[in-house]
CHARMM internal coordinates of N, CA and C (Angstrom, degrees):
IC EDIT
DIST 1 N 1 CA 1.4906
DIST 1 CA 1 C 1.5221
ANGL 1 N 1 CA 1 C 109.33
DIST 1 C 2 N 1.3274
ANGL 1 CA 1 C 2 N 115.44
DIHE 1 N 1 CA 1 C 2 N -27.22
DIST 2 N 2 CA 1.4721
ANGL 1 C 2 N 2 CA 118.84
DIHE 1 CA 1 C 2 N 2 CA -179.58
DIST 2 CA 2 C 1.5272
ANGL 2 N 2 CA 2 C 110.26
DIHE 1 C 2 N 2 CA 2 C -68.26
DIST 2 C 3 N 1.3437
ANGL 2 CA 2 C 3 N 115.59
DIHE 2 N 2 CA 2 C 3 N -33.99
DIST 3 N 3 CA 1.4667
ANGL 2 C 3 N 3 CA 119.44
DIHE 2 CA 2 C 3 N 3 CA 179.58
DIST 3 CA 3 C 1.5233
ANGL 3 N 3 CA 3 C 110.44
DIHE 2 C 3 N 3 CA 3 C -60.02
DIST 3 C 4 N 1.3186
ANGL 3 CA 3 C 4 N 116.63
DIHE 3 N 3 CA 3 C 4 N -43.06
DIST 4 N 4 CA 1.4673
ANGL 3 C 4 N 4 CA 120.82
DIHE 3 CA 3 C 4 N 4 CA -179.61
DIST 4 CA 4 C 1.5272
ANGL 4 N 4 CA 4 C 109.27
DIHE 3 C 4 N 4 CA 4 C -65.02
DIST 4 C 5 N 1.3188
ANGL 4 CA 4 C 5 N 116.17
DIHE 4 N 4 CA 4 C 5 N -37.43
DIST 5 N 5 CA 1.4653
ANGL 4 C 5 N 5 CA 119.96
DIHE 4 CA 4 C 5 N 5 CA -178.77
DIST 5 CA 5 C 1.5254
ANGL 5 N 5 CA 5 C 110.13
DIHE 4 C 5 N 5 CA 5 C -66.21
DIST 5 C 6 N 1.3078
ANGL 5 CA 5 C 6 N 116.49
DIHE 5 N 5 CA 5 C 6 N -41.51
DIST 6 N 6 CA 1.4688
ANGL 5 C 6 N 6 CA 119.73
DIHE 5 CA 5 C 6 N 6 CA -178.21
DIST 6 CA 6 C 1.5288
ANGL 6 N 6 CA 6 C 109.92
DIHE 5 C 6 N 6 CA 6 C -66.58
DIST 6 C 7 N 1.3009
ANGL 6 CA 6 C 7 N 116.59
DIHE 6 N 6 CA 6 C 7 N -30.82
DIST 7 N 7 CA 1.4700
ANGL 6 C 7 N 7 CA 119.22
DIHE 6 CA 6 C 7 N 7 CA 179.33
DIST 7 CA 7 C 1.5261
ANGL 7 N 7 CA 7 C 109.62
DIHE 6 C 7 N 7 CA 7 C -64.89
DIST 7 C 8 N 1.3193
ANGL 7 CA 7 C 8 N 115.93
DIHE 7 N 7 CA 7 C 8 N -34.65
DIST 8 N 8 CA 1.4599
ANGL 7 C 8 N 8 CA 119.67
DIHE 7 CA 7 C 8 N 8 CA 179.15
DIST 8 CA 8 C 1.5242
ANGL 8 N 8 CA 8 C 110.70
DIHE 7 C 8 N 8 CA 8 C -84.87
DIST 8 C 9 N 1.3317
ANGL 8 CA 8 C 9 N 115.91
DIHE 8 N 8 CA 8 C 9 N -14.20
DIST 9 N 9 CA 1.4638
ANGL 8 C 9 N 9 CA 118.90
DIHE 8 CA 8 C 9 N 9 CA 179.90
DIST 9 CA 9 C 1.5204
ANGL 9 N 9 CA 9 C 111.05
DIHE 8 C 9 N 9 CA 9 C 84.62
DIST 9 C 10 N 1.3443
ANGL 9 CA 9 C 10 N 116.58
DIHE 9 N 9 CA 9 C 10 N 20.08
DIST 10 N 10 CA 1.4678
ANGL 9 C 10 N 10 CA 119.31
DIHE 9 CA 9 C 10 N 10 CA 179.82
DIST 10 CA 10 C 1.5237
ANGL 10 N 10 CA 10 C 109.30
DIHE 9 C 10 N 10 CA 10 C -104.74
DIST 10 C 11 N 1.3114
ANGL 10 CA 10 C 11 N 116.76
DIHE 10 N 10 CA 10 C 11 N 124.12
DIST 11 N 11 CA 1.4707
ANGL 10 C 11 N 11 CA 121.29
DIHE 10 CA 10 C 11 N 11 CA -178.70
DIST 11 CA 11 C 1.5200
ANGL 11 N 11 CA 11 C 112.05
DIHE 10 C 11 N 11 CA 11 C -72.47
DIST 11 C 12 N 1.3316
ANGL 11 CA 11 C 12 N 116.60
DIHE 11 N 11 CA 11 C 12 N 70.64
DIST 12 N 12 CA 1.4684
ANGL 11 C 12 N 12 CA 119.12
DIHE 11 CA 11 C 12 N 12 CA 178.98
DIST 12 CA 12 C 1.5274
ANGL 12 N 12 CA 12 C 109.54
DIHE 11 C 12 N 12 CA 12 C -73.26
DIST 12 C 13 N 1.3161
ANGL 12 CA 12 C 13 N 115.80
DIHE 12 N 12 CA 12 C 13 N -11.38
DIST 13 N 13 CA 1.4627
ANGL 12 C 13 N 13 CA 119.29
DIHE 12 CA 12 C 13 N 13 CA 179.92
DIST 13 CA 13 C 1.5320
ANGL 13 N 13 CA 13 C 109.96
DIHE 12 C 13 N 13 CA 13 C -58.06
DIST 13 C 14 N 1.3457
ANGL 13 CA 13 C 14 N 115.61
DIHE 13 N 13 CA 13 C 14 N -31.71
DIST 14 N 14 CA 1.4708
ANGL 13 C 14 N 14 CA 118.94
DIHE 13 CA 13 C 14 N 14 CA -179.50
DIST 14 CA 14 C 1.5192
ANGL 14 N 14 CA 14 C 109.51
DIHE 13 C 14 N 14 CA 14 C -71.87
DIST 14 C 15 N 1.3347
ANGL 14 CA 14 C 15 N 117.44
DIHE 14 N 14 CA 14 C 15 N -28.15
DIST 15 N 15 CA 1.4624
ANGL 14 C 15 N 15 CA 120.06
DIHE 14 CA 14 C 15 N 15 CA 179.40
DIST 15 CA 15 C 1.5190
ANGL 15 N 15 CA 15 C 110.26
DIHE 14 C 15 N 15 CA 15 C -73.64
DIST 15 C 16 N 1.3364
ANGL 15 CA 15 C 16 N 116.28
DIHE 15 N 15 CA 15 C 16 N -34.24
DIST 16 N 16 CA 1.4639
ANGL 15 C 16 N 16 CA 120.35
DIHE 15 CA 15 C 16 N 16 CA -179.62
DIST 16 CA 16 C 1.5237
ANGL 16 N 16 CA 16 C 109.67
DIHE 15 C 16 N 16 CA 16 C -67.87
DIST 16 C 17 N 1.3268
ANGL 16 CA 16 C 17 N 114.83
DIHE 16 N 16 CA 16 C 17 N -35.53
DIST 17 N 17 CA 1.4747
ANGL 16 C 17 N 17 CA 118.31
DIHE 16 CA 16 C 17 N 17 CA 179.78
DIST 17 CA 17 C 1.5221
ANGL 17 N 17 CA 17 C 108.13
DIHE 16 C 17 N 17 CA 17 C -78.22
END
COOR INIT
IC SEED 1 N 1 CA 1 C
IC BUILD
């Protein structure tokens, strides 16, 4: 899911943490 977020340029990585 992080890959899709990076494609949009949205730091969803912070949401996962």
